[in-house]
C-alpha positions, 0 to 999 in steps of 0.5 A, a space after each residue: 500500500 505504501 508503494 502505491 501512495 509513494 508512486 501517486 505522490 511521485 507522479 503528482 510531484 513530477 506533474 507539478 514540476 512539468 507544469 511549472 516548467 511550462 509556466 516558466 516558458 509561457 508566462 509573460 513577465 518576471 512576476 508571473 514566472 516567479 509565481 510559476 517557479 515557486 509553485 513548481 519548486 514548493 509543491 512539485 519537489 515536496 510531493 516528490 520528497 514525500 513520495 520518497 519518504 513513503 517509499 523508504 519508510 522511517 529510515 535515514 533516507 525517509 527522515 532526510 526527505 522530510 527534513 529537505 521538504 521542511 527546508 523547501 517549505 520554509 525557504 522557497 516562498 521567502 526567496 520568491 518574495 525577496 526576488 519579487 520585491 527586489 524586482 519591483 524596487 529595481 523598476 521592472 514593470 508588470 505585464 501590461 495586462 496586469 490588473 492590480 499592483 498592490 505593492 505599488 499602491 501600498 508604497 505610495 500611501 
């Protein structure tokens, strides 16, 4: 049973990584691409690591996979936020089809 769960988690993780890679190529500006990359890394890689944990069980490999997943869950969104804020402060414009720029609205008040 744990092998089936591991395979489902691995396939789900690979699907998220594939969709994130497609998003990096297809999306129009740095902010949209950053969102796709963050979802790809956070969800895709964590699902793969959880699948590895289910495959290995509570062994050294499984515990290392859980520690790596926790590290990714903490650092990936933080890094993406820092990159988006730095890009905005550097003056990189949003895509012309973007509707709202909340960061710009908050800094001008």
